[in-house]
N, C-alpha and C positions, 0 to 999 in steps of 0.2 A: 706534172711533166707529160709532154707528148709520148705517146706509145712508141713511136719510131726511135726517139732519142733514148727511152728507157732500154729498149732492146739493144741498142748500140752500146750504151755505157755499161750495161750489166754483161755485155758480150754474149748474150743469148744468140744474137746475130752480129756478125763482124762489122758490117758497114751500114751507115744510116741510110743510104740510098737503097740498099737491099731490104732493109727493114720497112721502108716506105712502100716499096713495091709489093712485098709480101702482105702488108696491112691493106693496101689498095686492091689486092686480088681477093680479099675476103677471107684470108687464111689465118687471121688473128681474131680472138674473142676476148673481151674483157667482162667478167662476171656473166658469161653466157650470151652476151650480145656481141654481134659482129662490130669490129672496131675499124675505123679509118686511121690513117697515119697521124691525124691531128687529134685523135681522141685522147682524153686526159687519163692518166693512170695515177693512182694514189696508193699509199700504204694499205695493206689488207685486201687489195684486189686480187682476183684470180685470173690469170691470163693463160689461154690455150693457143698454142701455135701449131699449125699443121706444117710438118717438114716432109714432102714427099709422102712416103708410106707410114709416117709416124706422127703421133699427136703428143706434144709435151705440155703438160699443165704445171704451172708454177704459181706460188703465192708471192706477192710483193711484200718483202720485209722492210725495205728501206728505200728511200729516194735520195739520190746523190747526183749532182751535175757532173761530176768527174770522179774517177776512181782508178786506182791502180789495178793491174791485171789480177794480182793475188787477192785483192779485196772485192772483186767484182761479184764473186759467187755468194757473198754475204748480203747481197741485195735481194736475193730471192731464195725460195726453198722449192725444190722439185716435189710436186705432190705425186704425180704419176706420168709414166710414159707408156703409151699404148700403140701397138701396131694396127694399122688399118687392114682389115681383111678384104681381099679381092673377091668380088662376087662371081 
């Protein structure tokens, strides 16, 4: 599954267009590699997303094309959330 679609379906990012923009800005990494919106994500991958002053790292547990709101969180496990320190 494409990373932009995964971010939208899992509700880590609310809209796919926004997920595409975030990925194209280089703010998403899959297994330590900078990802484009079209990059493929699979179960077991580790995704890091930079939201402003915070980096969220999740592990992909499940891939689904559609999901209900209450089931979306079962698609991933949050590994860590870290604040970015200003220099």
